[in-house]
C-alpha positions as CSV (number, residue, x, y, z in Angstrom):
1,M,112.4,92.2,124.2
2,P,110.5,88.9,123.5
3,A,112.0,85.6,124.2
4,V,112.9,83.1,121.5
5,N,109.7,81.2,120.7
6,N,109.3,79.1,117.6
7,P,106.9,76.2,116.9
8,P,108.7,72.9,116.0
9,N,109.9,73.1,112.4
10,P,108.2,70.3,110.4
11,F,111.0,70.3,107.8
12,S,113.8,69.9,110.3
13,R,115.2,66.4,111.1
14,T,116.4,67.6,114.5
15,G,114.7,69.3,117.4
16,C,115.8,70.7,120.8
17,V,114.4,70.8,124.2
18,P,115.2,73.9,126.2
19,L,117.0,73.2,129.5
20,A,116.7,76.8,130.8
21,A,114.6,79.8,130.3
22,P,114.4,81.0,126.6
23,R,117.0,83.6,125.7
24,P,116.0,87.0,124.4
25,A,115.2,87.1,120.6
26,T,118.0,89.4,119.4
27,T,117.9,90.6,115.8
28,E,120.5,89.0,113.4
29,L,121.1,90.2,109.9
30,R,122.6,88.1,107.1
31,E,123.7,89.8,103.9
32,E,123.3,87.5,100.9
33,S,124.4,87.7,97.3
34,A,121.3,86.1,95.8
35,R,121.3,84.1,92.5
36,A,118.0,85.6,91.3
37,I,115.6,88.2,92.4
38,L,112.5,87.8,90.2
39,T,110.1,85.2,91.6
40,R,107.6,83.6,89.2
41,N,104.1,83.0,90.5
42,N,102.1,80.0,89.3
43,S,99.1,80.3,91.7
44,P,95.7,81.1,90.3
45,D,94.9,82.9,93.5
46,I,97.4,85.7,92.8
47,P,96.9,88.2,89.9
48,Y,100.5,88.9,89.1
49,R,103.2,86.7,87.6
50,W,106.4,88.3,88.9
51,S,107.5,89.6,92.3
52,V,110.6,91.0,93.9
53,N,111.4,90.4,97.6
54,P,114.6,92.1,98.7
55,Y,114.4,90.7,102.2
56,R,113.6,87.4,103.9
57,G,111.8,87.7,107.2
58,C,110.0,90.8,108.4
59,Q,110.4,93.1,111.3
60,H,106.7,94.0,111.3
61,G,106.1,90.7,113.2
62,C,102.4,90.3,112.2
63,S,101.3,87.2,114.1
64,Y,99.0,86.1,111.2
65,C,101.5,86.5,108.4
66,Y,101.3,83.5,106.0
67,A,104.9,84.1,104.9
68,R,106.2,82.8,108.3
69,R,106.4,79.3,106.9
70,T,109.0,80.4,104.4
71,H,111.5,80.7,107.2
72,E,111.0,77.0,108.0
73,Y,112.4,76.1,104.6
74,L,115.6,77.8,105.7
75,D,115.8,75.5,108.8
76,L,114.6,78.5,110.9
77,G,111.5,79.0,113.0
78,A,108.1,80.5,112.0
79,G,107.9,82.4,115.3
80,T,110.4,84.9,116.6
81,D,113.0,83.8,114.1
82,F,110.8,85.2,111.3
83,E,111.0,88.7,112.7
84,H,114.5,88.6,114.2
85,K,116.6,86.5,111.8
86,L,116.6,88.5,108.6
87,T,118.3,88.1,105.3
88,V,119.2,91.1,103.1
89,K,119.7,90.4,99.3
90,V,122.3,93.1,98.8
91,N,122.6,92.5,95.1
92,A,118.9,92.8,94.4
93,P,119.1,95.9,92.2
94,E,121.8,94.5,90.0
95,L,120.0,91.2,89.5
96,L,116.8,93.1,88.6
97,A,118.6,95.2,86.1
98,A,120.1,92.2,84.4
99,A,116.7,90.5,84.2
100,L,114.9,93.5,82.7
101,A,117.6,94.0,80.2
102,R,117.0,90.6,78.6
103,P,115.4,90.8,75.1
104,R,112.7,88.3,76.1
105,W,111.5,90.3,79.0
106,K,107.9,91.6,78.2
107,R,107.8,94.4,80.7
108,E,105.1,92.7,82.8
109,M,104.0,94.2,86.1
110,I,106.3,93.4,89.0
111,A,104.9,93.2,92.5
112,F,106.9,94.5,95.5
113,S,106.9,92.3,97.6
114,G,104.3,89.6,98.0
115,V,106.1,87.7,100.8
116,T,107.7,90.1,103.2
117,D,107.2,93.9,103.3
118,C,109.7,95.6,101.0
119,Y,109.4,98.7,103.2
120,Q,110.1,97.1,106.6
121,P,112.6,99.1,108.8
122,L,115.6,97.5,107.2
123,E,114.8,99.4,104.0
124,A,115.5,102.8,105.6
125,H,119.2,101.7,105.7
126,Y,119.7,99.4,102.8
127,Q,117.4,101.2,100.3
128,L,117.2,98.1,98.1
129,T,113.5,98.7,97.3
130,R,114.3,102.2,96.2
131,R,117.2,101.1,94.0
132,C,115.0,98.4,92.5
133,L,112.4,101.0,91.7
134,E,115.0,103.1,90.0
135,V,115.8,100.1,87.8
136,C,112.1,99.8,86.9
137,L,112.0,103.5,86.1
138,R,115.1,103.1,83.8
139,Y,113.3,100.3,81.9
140,A,109.8,101.9,82.2
141,N,108.5,98.7,83.8
142,P,105.1,98.8,85.6
143,V,105.1,98.2,89.3
144,G,102.6,97.3,92.1
145,V,103.7,97.9,95.7
146,V,102.1,96.2,98.6
147,T,103.1,97.6,102.0
148,K,102.2,98.5,105.6
149,S,104.8,101.1,105.9
150,P,104.7,105.0,105.5
151,L,108.4,104.7,104.4
152,V,107.0,104.3,100.9
153,V,106.4,108.0,100.8
154,R,110.2,108.5,100.7
155,D,110.1,107.1,97.1
156,A,107.2,109.3,95.9
157,D,109.6,111.0,93.4
158,I,110.3,107.7,91.6
159,L,106.8,106.3,91.9
160,T,105.3,109.5,90.4
161,E,107.7,109.5,87.4
162,L,107.2,105.8,86.9
163,H,103.4,106.2,86.9
164,R,103.7,109.0,84.4
165,R,105.8,106.9,82.1
166,R,104.3,103.4,82.5
167,G,102.1,102.5,85.5
168,V,102.2,102.3,89.3
169,S,99.8,101.2,92.0
170,V,100.5,101.3,95.8
171,L,98.4,99.0,97.9
172,F,98.3,99.7,101.6
173,T,97.4,96.7,103.8
174,I,95.3,97.9,106.8
175,A,93.4,95.4,108.9
176,F,92.4,97.4,112.0
177,A,90.8,100.8,112.5
178,D,92.2,101.1,116.0
179,D,96.0,101.7,116.5
180,A,96.0,100.0,119.9
181,L,94.3,96.8,118.7
182,A,96.6,96.6,115.7
183,G,99.6,96.9,117.9
184,R,98.5,93.8,119.9
185,I,98.2,91.6,116.8
186,E,100.9,93.1,114.5
187,P,103.3,94.5,117.1
188,G,106.1,95.7,114.8
189,A,104.0,97.3,112.1
190,P,103.4,101.0,111.8
191,P,100.0,102.1,113.2
192,P,97.0,102.2,110.8
193,S,96.7,106.0,111.3
194,Q,100.2,106.5,109.9
195,R,99.4,104.3,106.9
196,F,96.3,106.3,106.1
197,E,98.3,109.5,106.4
198,A,100.9,108.1,104.0
199,A,98.2,107.0,101.6
200,G,96.8,110.5,101.5
201,R,100.3,112.0,100.8
202,L,100.9,109.6,97.9
203,R,97.5,110.2,96.5
204,A,98.1,114.0,96.6
205,A,101.2,113.3,94.5
206,G,99.0,111.7,91.8
207,I,99.8,108.1,92.6
208,P,96.9,105.6,92.5
209,I,96.4,104.2,96.0
210,R,94.3,101.2,96.9
211,L,93.3,99.6,100.2
212,L,93.6,96.0,101.0
213,I,91.7,95.0,104.2
214,A,93.7,92.0,105.1
215,P,93.5,89.8,106.8
216,V,89.9,90.0,107.7
217,I,89.7,88.0,110.9
218,P,86.1,87.0,111.6
219,G,85.0,87.9,115.1
220,L,88.0,90.3,115.6
221,N,88.3,93.0,113.0
222,D,85.4,92.4,110.5
223,R,83.4,95.1,112.3
224,D,86.2,97.6,111.3
225,I,85.4,97.3,107.6
226,P,83.0,100.3,107.4
227,A,85.4,102.6,109.3
228,L,88.4,101.5,107.2
229,L,86.6,102.1,104.0
230,K,85.3,105.5,105.2
231,R,88.9,106.6,106.1
232,A,90.2,105.3,102.8
233,A,87.6,107.3,100.8
234,E,88.7,110.4,102.8
235,C,92.3,109.8,101.8
236,G,91.4,109.5,98.1
237,V,91.9,105.8,97.7
238,V,90.6,104.7,94.3
239,S,89.4,101.3,95.2
240,A,89.4,98.7,98.0
241,T,89.4,94.9,98.4
242,Y,89.8,92.4,101.2
243,C,91.0,88.9,101.9
244,P,90.2,86.5,104.8
245,V,92.8,85.3,107.2
246,R,94.5,82.1,106.4
247,L,96.9,80.3,108.8
248,P,98.9,77.6,107.1
249,G,101.0,75.2,109.2
250,N,102.7,76.7,112.2
251,V,101.3,80.2,111.4
252,G,98.2,79.0,113.2
253,D,100.2,78.3,116.3
254,V,101.9,81.7,116.2
255,F,98.7,83.6,115.7
256,L,96.6,81.7,118.2
257,T,99.3,82.0,120.9
258,R,99.4,85.7,120.4
259,L,95.7,86.0,120.4
260,R,95.3,84.1,123.6
261,Q,98.0,86.2,125.3
262,E,96.6,89.6,124.1
263,L,92.9,89.0,123.9
264,P,92.1,85.9,126.0
265,D,88.3,86.7,126.2
266,A,88.0,86.8,122.4
267,A,90.4,84.0,121.5
268,R,88.0,81.0,121.5
269,R,85.3,82.9,119.6
270,V,87.8,84.1,116.9
271,E,89.3,80.7,116.4
272,A,85.8,79.2,116.0
273,R,84.9,81.8,113.4
274,I,88.1,81.1,111.5
275,R,87.5,77.4,111.5
276,D,83.9,77.9,110.5
277,M,84.9,79.7,107.2
278,H,87.6,77.1,106.4
279,A,85.5,73.9,106.9
280,G,86.8,73.3,110.4
281,L,90.4,74.1,109.5
282,L,92.6,77.2,110.0
283,N,93.5,77.3,106.3
284,N,92.3,75.9,103.1
285,P,95.4,75.1,101.0
286,Q,93.5,74.3,97.8
287,F,94.5,76.5,94.8
288,G,91.6,78.7,93.9
289,R,90.2,78.6,97.4
290,R,93.1,79.8,99.6
291,M,92.0,83.5,99.4
292,A,88.3,82.8,100.0
293,G,86.0,81.9,102.9
294,S,82.7,80.2,103.2
295,G,79.8,79.7,105.5
296,P,77.0,82.0,106.8
297,Y,79.2,84.2,109.0
298,W,81.7,84.9,106.2
299,E,78.8,85.6,103.8
300,S,77.7,88.3,106.2
301,V,81.2,89.8,106.1
302,E,81.1,89.8,102.3
303,R,77.8,91.7,102.4
304,L,79.2,94.2,104.9
305,F,82.1,94.9,102.6
306,E,80.0,95.1,99.4
307,T,77.5,97.4,101.0
308,S,80.0,99.8,102.5
309,A,82.3,99.9,99.5
310,T,79.5,100.5,97.1
311,R,78.1,103.4,99.2
312,L,81.6,105.0,99.3
313,G,82.4,104.5,95.6
314,L,85.2,102.0,96.3
315,H,83.6,99.0,94.9
316,G,85.2,97.2,91.9
317,D,88.3,95.2,92.7
318,Q,88.2,91.5,93.5
319,P,90.5,90.2,96.2
320,W,94.2,90.9,95.2
321,Q,93.3,92.5,91.9
322,A,94.3,95.8,93.5
323,C,97.9,94.9,92.8
324,T,97.3,95.6,89.1
325,P,98.7,99.0,88.2
326,V,96.9,101.3,85.7
327,P,99.2,102.7,83.0
328,A,99.3,106.4,82.8
329,H,98.5,106.4,79.1
330,A,95.4,104.1,79.6
331,A,93.8,105.1,82.9
332,T,90.6,103.1,82.3
333,K,92.3,99.8,81.2
334,Q,94.1,97.4,83.5
335,L,97.3,95.7,82.4
336,T,97.2,92.2,81.0
337,L,98.9,90.0,83.6
338,F,98.7,86.6,82.0
């Protein structure tokens, strides 16, 4: 069990200095009756307008997760708090049903989740994602699912029927080809091998599956790109895309601390590569550039992806466009998002 370890919260007016050894980071759940469940996106970097996040925080504990900063808005920490102090929006299905029933709703695609994984272990008990998908099926509303979890296979029945009626796409995020290396950087997430197995099972059920290689961490996992694409093609994945690592705010501290602990020999090189593609920073916050990299090394990563994806017939999606579901009645035309 890890010890409590959070970088100082820049949004908090108070701080604390530990007088003893840090206590164990025990998991705490908070059930919440949320006021709304549909989140509207205004960023030009994201191809969807609406998303649903039934949970706050994520048990997968990926050290690079950009969403860690959202916990700081709640006066919590971006470190162990993010994976151990979790909020469950218990009324999410009812809120979604009310939103989709409104006459002005245009049945636009809804992304699950976008911030934290909608199929993290909590979902096995609460089933909020499944119940929200049942609402989308009731209203024939298209859905795009982004997950690291094989638990999504549990809902193949709903996803298959929804795809037949309107449109579904499941996007598996897989950054590492090796289970052991993945476990050192994303300690609570299911191994990549289990994700690929789940992708194959959903594809066999007729559901379009896409691969998102993210984050690509230069100097660490960029060499895994050909192997990941080859495995994806073997599973029947219809297309693939990628996205460079970005480490906003205290996420950089969390990731680099983990990297130095687990891979001390590679840490300095990896940090230098990340800074090289973000003009000396760990993150480029500029809209339109947040999901992109630059520089000679990153250009070589782009060429590696393009060459490998084209050879395997997985070329086509731009970063994050894989969230766009394809309606069953128009398999060659993507939905209009904006």
